[in-house]
C-alpha positions in Angstrom: -24.6 -13.7 -4.7 -22.6 -13.7 -8.0 -21.0 -10.2 -6.9 -20.0 -11.4 -3.6 -18.1 -14.5 -5.4 -16.3 -11.9 -7.4 -15.4 -10.2 -4.3 -14.2 -13.1 -2.7 -12.0 -14.1 -5.4 -10.5 -10.5 -5.8 -9.6 -10.8 -2.1 -8.6 -14.8 -2.3 -6.1 -13.2 -5.7 -4.8 -10.0 -3.0 -3.9 -12.8 -0.5 -1.9 -15.2 -2.9 -0.1 -12.2 -3.8 0.7 -11.0 -0.4 1.7 -14.5 0.5 3.9 -15.5 -2.8 5.8 -11.5 -2.0 6.5 -12.8 1.7 8.0 -16.3 0.3 9.9 -13.8 -2.1 11.3 -11.9 0.5 12.0 -14.6 2.9 14.4 -16.0 0.5 16.0 -13.3 -0.5 17.2 -13.0 3.5 17.7 -16.6 3.2 19.9 -15.9 0.4 21.6 -13.1 2.4 22.2 -15.3 5.2 23.5 -18.1 3.2 25.6 -16.2 0.8 29.0 -17.9 0.8 32.1 -15.7 1.3 34.9 -14.8 -1.2 37.7 -17.9 -1.2 40.3 -15.2 -0.8 39.6 -12.5 1.8 41.7 -12.7 4.8 40.5 -10.6 8.0 43.4 -8.6 9.2 44.4 -10.0 12.7 45.6 -8.0 15.3 45.3 -5.9 18.1 42.9 -3.1 18.9 44.1 0.3 20.5 41.7 3.2 22.0 43.0 6.3 21.6 41.8 10.2 23.2 40.2 11.9 20.7 42.9 14.8 21.0 45.8 12.5 20.6 47.6 12.4 17.5 49.3 9.8 15.6 52.8 9.9 14.9 53.3 7.1 12.7 54.7 4.9 14.9 55.2 1.5 13.6 54.6 -0.3 16.8 51.7 0.6 18.5 52.3 -1.3 22.1 55.0 1.3 22.2 52.8 4.5 22.2 51.5 3.4 25.7 47.8 3.2 24.6 45.4 0.9 26.0 44.2 -2.7 24.0 40.8 -3.1 23.8 38.5 -6.0 22.0 37.1 -4.1 19.3 35.6 -0.5 18.8 33.0 1.1 21.2 29.8 1.3 19.7 29.2 4.9 21.8 32.3 6.3 19.1 35.9 7.3 19.8 39.4 6.9 18.1 40.6 3.5 17.6 43.9 2.0 16.1 44.4 -1.4 14.7 47.8 -3.0 14.2 48.1 -6.0 11.7 50.7 -7.9 9.8 50.1 -9.0 6.3 52.0 -10.5 3.2 51.7 -9.0 -0.4 52.5 -10.9 -3.6 54.1 -8.2 -5.7 52.2 -9.5 -8.9 48.4 -8.9 -7.6 46.5 -5.7 -6.9 44.8 -5.8 -3.2 41.7 -4.0 -1.9 41.5 -3.1 2.1 38.1 -2.5 3.6 36.0 -3.2 6.7 33.5 -6.3 7.1 30.3 -5.9 9.2 29.9 -2.3 9.2 30.4 0.7 6.8 28.9 3.2 9.2 32.8 5.0 9.8 33.1 8.3 10.0 36.8 8.5 8.8 40.0 6.4 8.5 42.7 6.2 7.6 45.3 3.1 6.5 48.9 3.3 7.5 51.0 0.7 5.5 54.6 0.5 6.8 57.4 -2.1 4.8 59.6 -4.0 7.1 62.1 -1.1 7.9 59.2 0.4 9.1 58.9 3.0 6.6 55.6 4.8 5.4 55.2 3.3 1.9 51.2 3.8 1.8 48.9 6.2 3.4 44.9 5.3 2.3 41.8 7.6 3.8 38.3 7.9 3.6 35.1 7.9 5.4 31.7 8.7 5.1 32.6 12.4 6.5 35.6 12.1 3.8 35.3 14.3 0.6 38.0 11.5 -0.8 36.4 10.1 -3.8 35.7 6.1 -3.2 37.6 4.1 -6.2 34.5 1.7 -5.4 30.8 2.6 -5.0 29.2 2.1 -2.0 32.7 0.7 -0.5 35.2 2.1 1.6 37.5 -0.1 -0.7 41.4 1.0 -0.7 43.7 -0.3 -3.7 47.1 -2.0 -2.9 49.8 -2.1 -5.3 52.9 -3.0 -3.3 55.9 -4.7 -4.4 56.0 -8.4 -2.6 56.9 -9.0 1.1 55.8 -7.8 4.2 54.0 -5.2 5.5 52.5 -3.8 8.7 48.9 -2.0 8.0 47.8 0.0 10.9 44.1 1.4 10.3 42.8 4.5 12.6 39.1 5.0 12.7 37.6 7.9 14.1 33.4 7.5 14.5 31.3 9.4 17.1 29.2 6.3 16.9 29.2 2.6 15.3 26.9 0.8 14.5 28.7 -2.7 14.8 32.3 -3.3 15.0 34.3 -2.6 11.8 37.2 -5.3 11.1 39.8 -4.5 8.5 40.2 -7.4 6.1 42.2 -8.0 2.5 41.5 -9.5 -0.8 42.1 -9.2 -3.7 40.9 -6.5 -6.8 39.2 -9.2 -9.2 37.4 -11.2 -6.1 36.8 -8.0 -4.1 35.1 -6.6 -7.1 32.5 -9.5 -7.5 32.0 -9.8 -3.9 30.4 -7.0 -3.5 28.1 -7.0 -6.3 25.0 -8.8 -4.6 25.5 -6.8 -1.4 25.5 -3.3 -3.6 22.3 -4.7 -5.9 20.7 -4.9 -2.6 21.3 -1.5 -1.6 20.4 0.5 -5.3 17.1 -2.0 -5.3 16.0 -1.5 -1.7 16.7 2.3 -1.7 14.9 2.6 -5.0 12.1 0.8 -3.5 12.1 2.9 -0.6 12.1 5.9 -3.2 9.3 5.0 -5.0 6.9 4.3 -2.1 7.8 6.8 -0.1 6.6 9.3 -3.1 3.8 6.7 -3.3 2.7 7.3 0.5 3.1 11.5 0.3 0.8 11.6 -2.8 -1.7 9.7 -0.9 -1.5 11.1 2.4 -2.0 14.4 0.4 -4.6 13.3 -1.8 -6.9 11.1 1.0 -5.7 13.6 3.7 -5.1 10.5 6.0 -2.4 10.6 8.9 -1.7 6.9 8.1 -0.2 7.5 4.7 1.1 10.8 5.9 2.8 9.3 9.1 4.2 6.3 7.1 5.8 8.5 4.3 8.1 10.1 7.1 8.7 6.9 8.3 9.9 5.7 4.8 11.9 9.1 4.6 13.9 8.9 7.8 14.5 5.2 6.8 15.8 6.6 3.3 17.8 9.1 4.8 19.5 7.1 7.0 20.3 4.2 4.8 21.6 6.3 2.2 24.1 8.0 4.2 25.1 4.5 6.1 25.4 2.7 2.9 27.5 5.5 1.3 24.9 6.6 -1.4 24.3 9.8 0.0 28.4 10.5 -0.1 29.0 8.8 -3.6 26.1 10.3 -5.4 25.6 13.8 -4.1 28.5 14.6 -1.8 26.7 14.6 1.4 29.0 14.1 4.5 27.1 15.2 7.5 27.7 11.8 9.8 25.0 12.7 12.1 22.2 12.0 9.0 23.3 8.5 9.6 21.5 8.8 13.6 19.2 12.0 13.6 16.7 10.7 11.5 15.5 7.2 12.7 15.1 9.2 16.1 12.4 11.3 14.3 11.2 8.5 12.1 10.1 6.0 15.1 7.5 8.6 16.2 6.3 8.8 12.9 5.8 4.7 12.8 4.0 4.8 16.3 1.5 7.3 14.9 1.4 5.1 11.5 0.7 1.8 13.3 -2.2 3.4 15.9 -3.7 5.0 12.8 -4.0 2.0 10.6 -5.1 -0.2 12.7 -7.5 2.4 14.4 -6.4 2.1 18.1 -8.5 4.5 19.7 -9.2 4.9 23.6 -12.6 3.8 24.0 -11.7 0.5 21.8 -8.0 -0.4 22.7 -7.8 1.2 25.8 -4.3 -0.4 26.7 -2.9 -0.1 23.8 -3.8 2.8 23.7 -1.8 3.7 27.1 1.1 1.5 25.3 1.4 4.2 22.3 1.5 7.2 25.0 4.4 5.1 26.7 6.2 4.4 23.7 6.2 7.7 22.6 7.2 9.2 26.0 10.1 6.7 25.7 11.4 7.5 22.2 11.0 11.3 23.6 13.8 10.4 26.3 15.8 8.6 23.5 15.8 11.9 21.5 16.6 13.9 24.6 19.7 11.6 25.4 20.8 11.9 21.5 20.6 15.5 21.7 22.6 15.9 24.7 25.2 12.9 24.3 25.4 12.8 20.5 27.4 9.6 20.5 24.9 7.8 22.1 22.7 8.7 19.2 23.3 5.5 17.3 22.3 3.6 20.6 19.1 5.4 21.1 18.2 4.8 17.2 18.7 1.0 18.1 16.6 0.7 21.7 13.9 3.1 19.7 13.5 0.5 17.0 13.3 -1.9 19.4 10.6 -0.1 21.1 8.7 0.1 17.4 8.9 -3.3 16.9 7.5 -4.6 19.7 4.6 -1.9 20.1 3.9 -2.8 16.5 4.1 -6.9 17.0 1.7 -6.4 20.0 -0.8 -4.0 18.4 -1.2 -6.8 15.3 -1.4 -9.6 17.6 -4.1 -8.2 20.3 -5.9 -6.4 16.9 -5.8 -9.5 15.1 -7.3 -11.6 18.1 -10.0 -8.9 18.6 -10.7 -9.4 14.7 -9.4 -6.3 13.0 -8.9 -7.6 9.6 -6.5 -5.1 8.3 -4.3 -6.2 11.9 -4.3 -9.9 10.5 -2.9 -8.7 7.5 -0.1 -6.2 9.1 0.6 -9.1 11.3 2.5 -10.6 8.4 4.3 -7.5 7.9 5.3 -6.5 11.0 6.6 -10.4 12.1 8.9 -10.2 9.4 10.2 -6.8 9.9 10.4 -8.2 14.0 12.7 -11.1 12.8 14.9 -9.6 10.4 15.2 -6.4 12.4 15.9 -7.6 15.4 18.7 -9.9 14.4 20.4 -6.5 12.6 20.3 -4.4 16.0 21.0 -7.2 18.1 24.4 -8.0 16.1 27.6 -6.4 15.9 28.9 -8.9 13.1 28.5 -11.4 10.6 30.6 -14.3 11.2 32.6 -15.4 8.0 30.6 -12.6 5.5 32.8 -10.0 4.2 30.8 -7.7 1.9 27.3 -7.9 3.5 27.0 -5.6 6.8 24.8 -5.1 9.6 23.4 -2.4 7.5 22.0 -4.2 4.4 20.3 -6.5 7.1 18.3 -3.6 8.4 18.0 -2.0 5.0 16.4 -5.5 4.2 14.5 -5.7 7.1 12.7 -2.0 6.5 12.0 -3.1 2.8 10.7 -6.4 3.4 8.2 -4.6 5.9 7.5 -1.4 3.5 6.6 -3.8 0.5 4.4 -5.9 2.7 2.3 -3.1 4.0 2.2 -1.9 0.4 0.5 -5.3 -0.4 -1.6 -4.5 3.0 -2.8 -1.1 1.3 -3.6 -3.0 -1.7 -5.7 -5.3 -0.2 -7.7 -2.4 1.4 -7.8 -0.8 -1.8 -9.5 -4.0 -3.2 -11.8 -4.6 -0.3 -13.0 -0.7 -0.7 -13.9 -1.5 -4.4 -15.2 -4.7 -3.9 -17.8 -2.7 -1.1 -17.9 0.5 -3.7 -18.9 -1.8 -6.1 -21.3 -4.0 -4.0 -23.2 -1.0 -2.5 -23.6 0.7 -6.3 -25.3 -2.6 -7.7 -27.5 -2.5 -4.2 -28.4 1.0 -5.0 -28.8 0.2 -8.4 -31.2 -2.4 -7.2 -33.0 -0.6 -5.2 -33.6 1.6 -7.2 -34.9 -0.6 -10.0 -37.3 -1.9 -7.3 -38.4 1.7 -6.8 -39.4 2.2 -9.8 -40.4 -1.2 -11.1 -44.1 -2.8 -10.7 -43.2 -6.0 -8.9 -45.9 -8.3 -11.3 -45.4 -7.0 -14.4 -41.7 -5.8 -14.6 -43.3 -2.7 -15.9 -41.7 1.1 -14.7 -44.6 2.2 -12.3 -45.8 5.7 -11.3 -42.5 7.6 -10.0 -40.7 6.1 -13.5 -43.6 7.6 -15.5 -43.1 10.9 -13.9 -39.4 11.0 -14.7 -39.7 9.5 -18.2 -43.0 12.6 -18.4 -39.8 15.2 -17.6 -38.0 14.0 -21.1 -41.0 13.2 -23.1 -40.8 15.8 -26.4 -43.7 18.2 -27.3 -44.8 16.2 -30.3 -45.3 13.3 -28.0 -48.5 11.8 -26.5 -49.6 10.4 -23.0 -52.2 7.7 -23.1 -53.9 6.3 -19.9 -55.1 2.8 -20.2 -58.2 1.3 -17.7 -57.9 -2.8 -18.1 -62.0 -3.5 -18.0 -62.7 -7.1 -17.1 -60.2 -7.5 -14.3 -63.0 -7.7 -11.4 -64.6 -10.3 -13.3 -61.8 -12.4 -13.5 -60.4 -12.2 -10.2 -64.5 -12.8 -8.4 -65.2 -15.8 -10.7 -61.4 -17.2 -11.3 -59.2 -15.8 -8.4 -56.9 -13.2 -8.3 -54.1 -15.2 -9.8 -56.5 -15.5 -12.9 -56.6 -11.7 -12.9 -53.0 -11.2 -12.2 -52.3 -13.4 -15.5 -55.0 -10.8 -17.5 -52.6 -8.0 -16.2 -49.4 -9.6 -17.3 -50.6 -10.8 -20.7 -52.1 -7.1 -21.7 -48.4 -6.0 -20.5 -46.5 -8.4 -22.8 -48.7 -7.9 -25.6 -48.5 -4.5 -25.1 -44.8 -3.9 -25.5 -44.4 -6.2 -28.1 -46.7 -3.5 -29.8 -44.8 -0.7 -28.8 -41.2 -2.0 -28.7 -38.7 0.9 -29.1 -41.6 2.9 -29.9 -42.9 3.9 -26.4 -43.1 3.1 -22.9 -45.6 1.0 -21.0 -45.7 2.0 -17.1 -48.4 0.5 -14.8 -49.4 3.2 -12.3 -51.8 1.2 -10.0 -54.0 -1.7 -9.9 -56.0 -2.0 -14.0 -54.7 1.2 -14.7 -51.7 1.7 -17.2 -49.9 4.5 -19.1 -48.1 5.0 -22.3 -45.5 7.3 -23.1 -45.4 7.7 -26.9 -42.6 10.2 -28.7 -43.7 10.2 -32.0 -47.3 11.5 -31.3 -48.8 9.5 -34.1 -52.8 9.0 -32.1 -53.7 6.6 -35.4 -50.3 4.6 -34.8 -50.5 4.1 -31.0 -54.7 3.3 -31.6 -53.8 0.5 -33.8 -51.5 -0.6 -31.4 -53.8 -0.7 -28.5 -56.2 -2.5 -30.4 -53.9 -5.1 -31.9 -52.8 -5.8 -28.0 -56.4 -6.6 -27.0 -56.7 -9.1 -29.9 -53.4 -10.7 -28.5 -55.1 -11.2 -25.2 -58.4 -12.2 -26.0 -56.5 -15.1 -28.0 -55.4 -16.1 -24.7 -58.3 -17.1 -23.5 -59.8 -13.2 -21.8 -62.5 -12.9 -24.0 -64.3 -10.3 -21.0 -62.0 -8.2 -20.9 -61.5 -4.8 -22.7 -59.7 -1.5 -22.7 -60.6 2.2 -22.0 -58.0 4.9 -22.8 -57.3 8.6 -22.8 -55.0 10.6 -24.8 -53.4 13.7 -23.9 -51.0 15.7 -26.4 -48.1 17.3 -24.3 -48.1 20.2 -26.6 -51.2 20.9 -24.6 -49.9 22.0 -21.4 -46.2 22.4 -20.2 -47.3 21.0 -16.8 -47.4 17.5 -16.4 -49.6 17.3 -13.9 -52.0 19.1 -16.5 -51.1 16.6 -18.9 -52.0 13.6 -16.5 -55.1 15.2 -15.8 -56.5 15.6 -19.1 -55.4 11.8 -19.9 -57.4 10.6 -16.8 -60.1 12.5 -17.3 -60.4 11.7 -21.6 -59.8 8.2 -20.2 -63.0 7.8 -17.8 -65.0 9.5 -20.4 -64.0 6.8 -23.0 -65.1 4.3 -20.6 -68.8 5.7 -19.9 -69.0 6.1 -23.9 -68.2 2.1 -24.2 -70.8 1.5 -21.2 -73.5 3.4 -23.1 -72.9 2.0 -26.4 -72.5 -1.5 -24.4 -76.3 -0.6 -23.0 -77.8 0.5 -26.2 -76.6 -2.9 -28.3 
């Protein structure tokens, strides 16, 4: 009972930790949404133009003269887009031009013209560009020009866009401060992903379970994607292959569906409909993968739809399995609800109103990291449960073993315990068989309760005499056995007589004992040893009866 309460306390602590982390993650999410924008960023209002991929910009000052069609914003399926805007700069201030809403931009070039239409500055960058970033994890580029009016034409080329990039400008000092929270989110979340990926990989290798392996693959796909999208890989490792932004997610989505089905134990004979839904989900993800391979500019859209599929499957599976009493599913449901809520916002929005240095990518990164942390707690809870069950099983096994080797009446080791004890009895040791005389007399005249009291009285007295120098066993009925390692015959006989004096003092005057002693050195066969002690005990009993009759 005490062990059960201890286990419940452990599980309660785990659940409390689970809720604390969930509240922390939700607070972080609310902090991101409520994060105030810097006072100085200025969105570069202007017109967007769409150009053909083979179109060559000839440094035209006025994009309306190029004959290119106007568009409200860059299309998510990629292409070449140009944005024209006008700005007044204070010559005493250094500015930074960057994009809000998204960092997934393959290549970009800012062309800055003065009032005379002369090109005075050209700034390049992008995920696929080898140009060094002056600001880590950002596309920001510095502008330091004399005071005056300028026109900025931003040319973007990407095979796809995650959200709608919009150029804006800020002062250098304010920009440096404004990007810190977003960069902190990236570094913390990427670090957490890396640690959890290694953890689940090792766990999958050690335990050999598909659950851990699939989740490690899911984390790996998201780690690669976010490292590219958030400029970690380009800035730190010089990796510039743009399709690493989209391709890894296409495969990690498969891993997530398999992970969920393995975690929740979705078998065909248990959850028939969920098992069928898993097949449909994997088939749909296969179609998305095929479309992405045939039409690469649609790969990000296929990622978006795929994430929607896996979140929906995970949420539905969590609800169904929780309803049917799956304890793991109840814990998982907390993680998938958080993932679904934050992730849905990330895949359905193209921009963040009034926010400049937090991207849609930050929201998606936070959604995945929150789920990973919560699922790590699910696993911790499972480990706590397994540890409790293991401890309970071990304690129960020890208890059963104790029952199997203990006499219920006297609490002494029994016949089975004696056999084990004999295996370790030294050559100098003694085996003593004892038969209690007078038990039938007390049973017949005073009842079996009095007879049991006689047996318990002898057991207690003899155990007190032996202390740590020997062990007393009850081998059945009124028979006992003593293992005495020291081999001192006089000592054991003295202890036997002293024990009987104690028994007589407790009112059992008509009781007595007969005993037989065998030395371990007499035979290496323990069965022979027991036979010798038993034979001598009965011989001693006959001699006592003869002396009693003659007197």
